[in-house]
C-alpha positions as CSV (number, residue, x, y, z in Angstrom):
1,M,-27.6,-40.3,76.1
2,R,-29.4,-38.6,73.3
3,R,-27.6,-38.5,70.1
4,V,-27.7,-35.3,68.0
5,A,-27.5,-35.7,64.2
6,I,-24.9,-33.5,62.7
7,S,-25.3,-32.5,59.1
8,P,-22.2,-32.9,57.0
9,T,-20.4,-29.7,56.2
10,N,-20.0,-28.9,52.5
11,N,-16.5,-27.6,52.1
12,T,-16.6,-27.6,48.3
13,K,-16.1,-24.2,46.9
14,Q,-18.7,-23.0,44.5
15,V,-17.2,-22.2,41.1
16,P,-19.0,-19.4,39.4
17,K,-20.4,-20.3,36.1
18,R,-18.6,-18.7,33.2
19,G,-20.7,-16.5,30.9
20,R,-20.6,-16.9,27.2
21,P,-17.6,-15.1,25.7
22,P,-18.5,-11.9,24.0
23,T,-19.3,-12.3,20.3
24,I,-19.3,-9.9,17.4
25,D,-20.4,-10.5,13.8
26,S,-17.7,-10.6,11.2
27,E,-18.8,-7.3,9.4
28,K,-18.6,-5.4,12.7
29,L,-15.2,-7.0,13.5
30,L,-13.8,-6.0,10.1
31,Q,-15.1,-2.5,10.5
32,V,-13.2,-2.2,13.8
33,A,-10.1,-3.8,12.3
34,R,-10.3,-1.4,9.4
35,E,-10.4,1.6,11.8
36,V,-7.4,0.3,13.7
37,F,-5.3,-0.4,10.5
38,L,-6.1,3.0,9.1
39,E,-5.1,4.7,12.4
40,R,-2.0,2.7,13.1
41,G,-1.0,1.3,9.7
42,I,1.2,-1.8,9.5
43,R,2.2,-1.3,13.2
44,A,-1.3,-2.2,14.3
45,T,-1.4,-5.6,16.2
46,T,-4.1,-8.2,16.4
47,S,-4.3,-7.6,20.2
48,E,-5.2,-3.9,19.5
49,V,-8.0,-5.0,17.2
50,A,-9.3,-7.6,19.6
51,E,-9.2,-5.2,22.5
52,R,-11.2,-2.5,20.6
53,A,-13.7,-5.1,19.3
54,G,-14.1,-6.5,22.8
55,V,-13.2,-10.1,21.9
56,S,-10.3,-12.4,22.7
57,E,-7.3,-12.5,20.4
58,G,-7.9,-16.2,20.1
59,A,-11.4,-15.6,18.7
60,L,-9.8,-13.3,16.2
61,F,-7.4,-15.9,14.9
62,H,-10.2,-18.5,14.9
63,R,-11.9,-16.4,12.1
64,F,-8.9,-15.0,10.4
65,K,-5.9,-17.3,10.6
66,S,-3.3,-14.5,10.6
67,K,-2.8,-10.8,10.8
68,E,-2.3,-10.8,7.0
69,G,-5.7,-12.5,6.6
70,L,-7.4,-10.0,8.9
71,F,-5.7,-7.0,7.1
72,S,-6.6,-8.3,3.7
73,A,-10.3,-8.9,4.6
74,A,-10.6,-5.6,6.5
75,M,-9.1,-3.5,3.7
76,Q,-11.1,-5.5,1.2
77,H,-8.0,-6.3,-0.8
78,D,-7.6,-9.2,-3.1
79,Q,-4.0,-9.8,-4.0
80,N,-4.9,-11.8,-7.0
81,A,-6.7,-8.8,-8.5
82,V,-3.7,-6.4,-8.2
83,P,-2.1,-7.4,-11.6
84,Q,-5.4,-6.8,-13.4
85,M,-5.8,-3.5,-11.6
86,L,-2.4,-2.3,-12.7
87,M,-2.9,-3.3,-16.3
88,Q,-6.4,-1.7,-16.3
89,A,-4.8,1.6,-15.0
90,L,-2.5,1.6,-18.0
91,G,-5.4,0.9,-20.4
92,N,-7.2,4.0,-19.2
93,L,-4.5,6.5,-20.4
94,S,-4.7,6.3,-24.2
95,E,-7.1,9.3,-24.6
96,L,-5.4,11.6,-22.1
97,D,-2.7,14.2,-22.5
98,L,0.7,12.9,-21.3
99,S,0.9,15.0,-18.1
100,D,-2.7,14.2,-17.2
101,A,-2.2,10.6,-17.9
102,L,0.9,10.3,-15.6
103,V,-1.0,12.2,-12.8
104,K,-3.9,9.8,-13.1
105,L,-1.6,6.7,-13.3
106,A,0.5,7.8,-10.3
107,T,-2.7,8.5,-8.2
108,T,-4.1,5.1,-9.1
109,L,-0.8,3.3,-8.3
110,L,-0.6,5.0,-4.9
111,E,-4.2,4.0,-4.1
112,I,-3.4,0.4,-5.0
113,G,-0.2,0.6,-2.9
114,R,-2.1,1.9,0.1
115,T,-3.3,-1.7,0.9
116,A,-1.1,-3.9,-1.4
117,L,2.3,-2.8,0.0
118,P,1.5,-3.2,3.7
119,L,0.1,-6.7,3.0
120,M,3.2,-7.5,1.0
121,M,5.5,-6.3,3.8
122,M,3.6,-8.5,6.3
123,S,4.0,-11.4,4.0
124,W,7.8,-10.7,3.7
125,S,8.0,-10.8,7.5
126,N,6.5,-14.3,7.5
127,P,8.0,-16.2,4.5
128,N,5.9,-19.3,5.3
129,L,2.9,-17.4,4.0
130,C,4.4,-17.0,0.5
131,G,5.5,-20.2,-1.2
132,A,7.6,-20.3,-4.3
133,T,4.7,-20.3,-6.8
134,P,2.9,-17.1,-5.5
135,C,6.1,-15.2,-5.2
136,D,7.3,-16.2,-8.7
137,A,3.9,-15.2,-10.0
138,N,4.2,-11.8,-8.3
139,R,7.6,-11.2,-9.9
140,A,6.3,-12.2,-13.3
141,N,3.4,-9.9,-13.0
142,F,5.7,-7.0,-12.0
143,R,7.9,-7.6,-15.0
144,A,4.9,-7.7,-17.3
145,F,3.6,-4.4,-15.8
146,I,7.1,-2.7,-16.3
147,K,7.2,-3.9,-19.9
148,Q,3.7,-2.6,-20.6
149,L,4.5,0.8,-18.9
150,G,7.7,0.9,-21.0
151,S,5.7,0.3,-24.1
152,Y,3.4,3.3,-23.2
153,F,6.5,5.5,-22.8
154,E,7.8,4.3,-26.2
155,S,4.6,5.2,-27.8
156,Q,4.9,8.7,-26.3
157,M,8.4,9.0,-27.7
158,A,7.2,7.9,-31.1
159,R,4.7,10.8,-31.2
160,G,7.3,13.3,-30.0
161,A,5.9,13.9,-26.5
162,L,9.1,12.5,-24.9
163,R,12.7,12.6,-26.0
164,P,14.2,9.3,-27.0
165,L,15.6,7.4,-24.0
166,D,15.6,4.0,-22.4
167,A,11.9,3.3,-21.8
168,E,12.5,0.6,-19.1
169,V,14.7,3.0,-17.1
170,L,11.9,5.6,-17.3
171,A,9.3,3.0,-16.3
172,R,11.3,1.8,-13.3
173,T,12.0,5.4,-12.2
174,F,8.3,6.1,-12.3
175,V,7.3,3.0,-10.3
176,G,10.3,3.3,-7.9
177,S,9.4,6.9,-6.9
178,L,5.9,5.9,-6.2
179,H,7.1,2.9,-4.2
180,H,9.3,5.2,-2.1
181,Y,6.4,7.5,-1.4
182,C,4.2,4.5,-0.3
183,M,6.9,3.2,2.0
184,S,7.4,6.7,3.6
185,R,3.7,6.9,4.1
186,I,3.6,3.6,5.9
187,L,6.8,4.0,8.0
188,M,6.4,7.7,9.0
189,A,2.6,8.0,9.2
190,D,2.8,8.9,12.9
191,Q,5.3,11.7,12.3
192,P,3.5,15.0,11.5
193,G,4.9,16.7,8.4
194,A,7.2,13.8,7.5
195,V,5.2,12.9,4.4
196,I,4.0,15.6,2.0
197,P,0.4,15.4,0.8
198,E,-0.3,12.9,-1.9
199,G,-1.6,15.4,-4.5
200,M,1.3,17.7,-4.0
201,F,3.8,14.9,-4.4
202,V,2.1,13.5,-7.6
203,R,1.9,16.9,-9.3
204,G,5.5,17.8,-8.3
205,F,6.8,14.4,-9.4
206,V,5.1,14.4,-12.8
207,D,6.4,18.0,-13.4
208,L,9.9,16.9,-12.5
209,L,9.7,13.8,-14.7
210,L,8.6,15.7,-17.7
211,N,10.4,19.0,-17.3
212,G,13.5,18.1,-15.3
213,A,15.3,20.0,-12.6
214,V,18.0,21.8,-14.7
215,Q,17.3,25.4,-15.7
216,P,17.1,25.5,-19.5
217,S,20.1,27.3,-21.0
218,S,19.6,30.6,-22.7
219,P,20.1,30.5,-26.5
220,A,23.7,30.9,-27.5
221,T,24.7,34.5,-28.6
222,P,25.6,34.5,-32.3
223,A,29.4,34.8,-32.9
224,R,29.0,38.2,-34.6
225,N,27.3,39.7,-31.6
226,R,29.9,38.4,-29.2
227,R,32.6,40.1,-31.4
228,A,30.6,43.3,-31.4
229,E,30.4,43.2,-27.6
230,R,34.2,42.7,-27.2
231,G,34.8,45.5,-29.7
């Protein structure tokens, strides 16, 4: 009987080779992240950035260890430079009229807050990112800025441009109002009409701060005139 050789059957499934994961250079990745953050604000997620960039979220975290790190790099924001920027903003006011100086200062602080405040909020949501020393330094820098701003207001009182009042209260009112505007811009950016334009707010705020909201009283009528009117 003739034997027929039977070739062994290969039942092993062929596993397709995986291609190289998509790559993107850091500058392009930061450009995409910047676009997403500007569109979505603090609500933007790393998964949204990764999807638009065409990379995995893991690859994103491999380069930038956290959302905060990605945001800081994308928005080109150096937290350590903020105190210096604030003090520099105050130093540029000496030659300006009071109203112009406050408009310029408010505009500068809002520009700094555009990136500094969202990053601060993200850090607050993850306390592990902010140890005791950095947070203490931030508080000290804020107190120093308030003191310096108060000194500026005191100098304006001394020259008669402002009436005498508590300079620190005025400084905190100034910064607090700008902080509120920044927060509104972050939290309500996706609600049309919820936040008035920045220039309109700054001009209106400075006018309110310097001129108040109460209608000035008309000069008192002299006593002799009042008697004549009654007579």
